[in-house]
N, C-alpha and C positions, 0 to 999 in steps of 0.2 A: 707819277708825273707830278713835278710841283709846277703849280700856276699861278702862285703869288709868293710873296716874302716872306718867310716865318719871322721875320723882326716884327712887322708890322701887326700881324696876327696875336702876336705874343703880348705888345703893347695894348691891343685892345681887350684880352683876357684880364690882364691886370686891371684897366681900369673897369671891367665889370665885376670883379671879385670883391666880395664884402666879408665883414666877420662872419665867423661859424657859430651858432648858438647851438650848443647840444640839447638835446630832446631828453626830456626825463624819462625814468623808467620806474616800475612799481618798487616803492620803497622797500629794502631789505632782497630785492631781487638780484640773483647772481647768474648772469645769462653764460649758456652753455660755451664750449670753445666751437670756433667755426668750423672744424672739421667734424663736430658728432653729428651725424644723420639725425634729422627732424623726425618727429614721430609719424606712425603711419594712422591710418585712419582707425585702425582696430584699436590702436595704443591710445588714442585721446579723441573722444566723440567729439571735442569741439571744433574738430576740423572740418565737420559736413555744416552745411548751411544750418542756421539757426531754426529754420522751416522745413528743415528735411531736403532730401532731393528727388523731388517730385519727378515720375517718369515721362517720357516725352509724349505729348498729347497726339493721339492718332488722327491724322490728316480726316477731313471731311471731303470727299471728293466732290468735285463740280466739273462742267464742259465749259471751256472758255470759249467766249465770241471767237467767231474767225477775224483775223486782221485781212485787209486788203492784200493780195498778192504783190510784192513788190522785192527788190534784193535787197540784202542785209547791207550795214553801211559798209563801204568801202575799207579795205586794211588802210589805216593810218588815218582814217577819219577822226580829226580832232574836235568838231563842234556839231551840234544838231543843225546850224543851217547848212552845213556840208554834206549831210548825210542822206539826204533826200525826204521830203514831207509830202504826206498825204492828207486830203481831208476826211476824217472821221465821220461816224455817225451823230446824228443831233444827240445833245445830252439830254434831252428829255425822254430818248428812247432807251437809254442804259438803263440797267437793274439795279437800282440805288435805292435802299431803306429811307424813309423822312429821317430817322434818327441818326442814320450815317451822313445825311446830308447836312444834318444840324450841326454834328460834331465839326465837320469839315468848314462851314462858316464861322465856326467859332475860331478855330486855329488859322483860316484865311485872314480873319481879320486883325490877328497878332502879328502875320507876315507883312502887312500892307507899308508899314512903315520902312521896311527893309526894300521892299518889292519897289517902291517909286522912287529910292535914291541909290539902287546898287546897280551897277554895271553889269550887264547880264552875260556872262562868261559865253553862254549859248550860242548868242550871236541873233537869237530869235526875236528880242524885244527891247523896247526902251522903256526907261522909267516913267516916262508919261503914258505909256500904254496902258498901264495898271491903273491910272490915276481914278478915272471914272468908277470901276468895280468897287476900288477899295472906299470911295466916297460914299457908294449905295450900300458897300457892307455896314458901315458904322450904325445904320438904324434900321437896317431889313431885318425882318422878325425871323427867327430862328424857325418856326413852327412852317414856314415857307421857304425854307433854305434850298430846295429842289428847284423852284422857280427862279431864284437869284443865280444859281449856276446857269440854267437854259437861256437866261436873258444876256447875260455879260461874256457868256465863254462859246468857244467853238472846240472842237476836239481836233486834234492833229496827230498823225501816226507817223512817228520818226521812224525812217528806213522801213525794215520789215514788220516792226511792231512787236516781233517777239520777245517776251519779257521775262526776267527770271526775277522772284520776290524770294529774299530770305527773311530771318527776324532779328530783332534785338531786343534787349530790354534792360531796365536798371537792376544789376544784382543785388543781392544783400547778403554779405558774409560774415562770419564771425571776425571780429578784430577790435583793438584795443587802441585808445591814444597812448597808453604807455606799455612798456615791454614788460612782460610777465610770463609766468610758467605758462605754456600751453600758447603762447602768442609771441613767436620769434620769427615771424617773415615780415622784413622790414618794407614799408610802403614808402617809396621816396619821393621828394619833392623834386623839381627839374634842378639838375646841377648848373652851376654857373660858368662853367668850362666847356659848355657846348656852343661851339660856333657854328653858325648857318650861313652859308656863302651863296648868292644869288650867281651862278655862273652866266646868266645872259650878261652881265658887266663885263665879262672878259672875253665873249665871243657871243655875236649876234645867232650863230648856230645853236646855241644853248639856250636860247631867252625861254623862262618861263622854267628852267630847271634849277632847282637847288639841292645842296648836299649839306650834311651836318658831319661836324668831326670835333677833334681836340687839337690843341698844339701840345708838342712835347719836344722841348728845345727851339731848333728852327724848322720842324718838319710838322705839318698837318696830318693828322693819323685819322682813320676813321673811329667813331667813339665807341667806347666798350658796348660789347654785345652783352645778349641775356647770359650767356655763361659767365662771363668776367665779372659782370655785376652780381648773380647769384653767389659766385664765389669770393666777393668781398673787395671788389674793386671799388666800391664809394664808401667802404668801412670807415670810420672815425671823422666824417664830413659834417656829421649833424642835420642830415638830409631827411632823416625818418619823420614823417609826420604822423605815425601810425604804424601798427603791427598787426597784421594778419594771421590768424590760426593756421592756415592751410596753404601751401605754396600753388596747388592746382586751382583752388578756388581765386586765388589772386591773378592766374595766370589769365582767368577766362574773363575775369573783371578787366584786365588790361585790355582784352578784345572788345568788350563792350564799351569801353572808353569813359564808362561812370558806375557810379553804384554807392553801395551804402555799407559801412562798417556797424555792426551792431556789437556792443560790449557785453560783458559778462554781466553788468549791472542793466543792462536793457538800452542806455544810451545809444543814441543812434549818430553817427557822422557821416556825412555826405561827403563823397570826393568824387572830383571830375578831372579830364584831361589838362595837363599843363604843359605837356610837351613829350617828344619821342627822342630816341638815340640816332636816328637817321638810318638804321640799318634795315636790311630787308625783310619784309613779312614773309613767312612761311605759313599757309595754312597746314596745320598738323593732321588736319581730318582727311585732305587729300592724300598727304603723304602716307599716311596709316593704311587707306584704303588702297594705294599703289603696292604696299609690301604686304597686304592679306592679312593685316593686324585687326580687323574690324569685321565680326560676323554679320550674317545678314539680318538687317534690322537693327545694327547697331552704330549705324552711319550717322549718329546724330551727335550734339553736345553731352547728351548723357553718356550714350554710348562710349564716346571717346573719353569722358572722366572715369567710366568705370574700368577701362584698359588701364589707363594711368595711375590708378590705386591699385591694382590688384598687381603690377607690375613696375614697383616704385623706382627702380634703378633705371630700366630701360625708358621708363614714362619720362624721368627726368631729363634722359639724353634726349628724348624726342622733342620735349619743350625747348630745349638748347638751341635745336635746329631751327626754331623761330628767333632770330637775332634780334627782331625789333623788342624793344623794351619801352612801356609806357610810364611816364612820371605824372604824379598827382598833385592836386591841390585841394584844400578843402572847400567846400561850397555851401553857400549860405542859400535859404529858401527853400521852398517846398518842393520842388522838381529838378531834373537836370536840364540844363540847358544845350541847345542844337548850335550848329554853326553859325545861326543867324544870331546868337546871343540871346535867344528866347527860350522860354521854356518848351520842350517836347511833350506831347500828349498821348498816352496810350490809345492805339487802334484809330489812329488818325495822323501822326507824324510819321514820316520817313525820311531816309538818307537815301540820296541820289547823288549822281557824277553832274556837277553844275555846269559842265561843258555840254550836256545834253537835255538837262531838264533845269531852268530858271529856279534858283533859290527862291522859295516862297511860292511857287506854282503848284495848282491842283494836278493830280496825276489819277486817272481812273484806269484801276486793273481789274480784269476778268481771267481768272487763274484755273488751274485745276486743282486748287485747294481751295475751299468754299470760305476760310476764315481770312484769307489775304483779300477778297474780292471786294471793291466796292473804292471809294474817293480819300485819296491820299494826300496830306499836304508835305510838300518837299522842305523841310527847316532843317535838315542836317545832312552832313556829307561823313564819309568812312574811307579808310585807306584801300580797302578792297573792293570798295563800291566804284567800277568803273565801266564806262562803254553806256550805249544806248539802251534805253528800256531797261535799265538795272536797278531795282528798286529793295532797299532795306526796311521793313516795317518795323516800327517800334508798337511794343506790347506794354509798356508800363513797368510796374514791380510787383513783386510777389509770385507766389508759386504757379498760379494760372500764367501768367505772363513768361515766366521760366519755361514752363512746359510746352507752349505754344511754340514761343521764338526758338527753342532750342532744337527743334524739329523742322522748322519751317523752310522749305524749300519748292518753291512752287514755279510752275511754268505756265504761260498763256499770252495775253495782248496787253498791250499797255497803250491806250491814248492820253497825250499829253492834253490839257486843258489852256488854251492862249486867250485874251483879250478878243472878243469878235472883232475881225477885219485883219489880224495879223497876217493871215496866209497871204490875203489881197495884196497886203502893203509889200510882203518879201517879194511878190513877182516871181514869176516862173515856176511857180511850186504846183503840181500838177493837181489838179480839183477831181476828185473820185468819188463815186458814189459808193458808201458801205451799205451791205445790206441790212435793214433796221431788224436788230434784235427784239425778241418780245420783252415786255416790262415786266419785272418783278418788283412787287412792292412787300 
């Protein structure tokens, strides 16, 4: 169905296009033809991660604190303010280490400038609600961070409080700025022919919905999907900012959204999210489980990668079923940035759905996996992180981060920390007493 004129979009496209600057290749290098299969892991050891492929970390079991009995968010609920709220336990009763509280305070300080000026999509707070705690955070001693959160915040349960926590990390894979033998997989910048359309401009019923695509003649079409791009849809346009050694590692780096490329000479190039093709994201892990392709104990990132490597043709087709494709840009600085435009920090930053958790706010998790327990600061978002009490924990970079994040899938209870008085100000929110858990230091 055509809902806008192709001529207008074509004019916009021509206005946005610029000259193509070809990227360099290693001197003397002759690339193989596109239809020649890429090397397998056994043929080229470069395609494994520079520091190996650490096994998934075995979880440390824990018993989550119980949430208050409450119904789940009704189907179609769009924000936390309409999901149902309950008062949670006093912060001082929650089992949080002094070190964990100190890390959270440092991260919260970074979030404050955004908290006080952003529009809260959850409908729970206004910028001025955070001002007093942000002012206090500037000089509050980190050694007394627990007292800071106990003084300035109240805990709130959103809907039934039932939480799921997954993990992500900053991957490091083998890559090169220049195309050379063993580094054949293009890392693309965002193409300038991707058009994003706000459908709310055409119909009030589609407010907040956007689509991405491209113009062909006078027709607006979906943008090229993963298979199209892997088969050369973007060849010859000078979009390559680097070259990876392994398509599987790059696939997972796209899911993470940012990472590091380590070259054969030890040079590290940091890359981050620049755009996406607008096609649907398909979690291949769930797809593979449904088809019985993953053996017991293999339903982790590491298990999925092992299957893709040992079944290269089938694995390529499975990856193509995830039509979503991520484009990158080179990043400067010491660490990756989250959706607030601020650096995210391992073991304290988390990605959330901002419709249910205000970006910049603290969230306390009590899960069935001990590693995920504690206070997290919502500094990022993710395409697959949707709904109330859904949290994606960030673990930093390196083998430990990869081993923990790759197998993280914890269930338990989440309490959102909001400025003291928020629940009362919202009005009508039921106030209930949560049994006080024993404090663990």
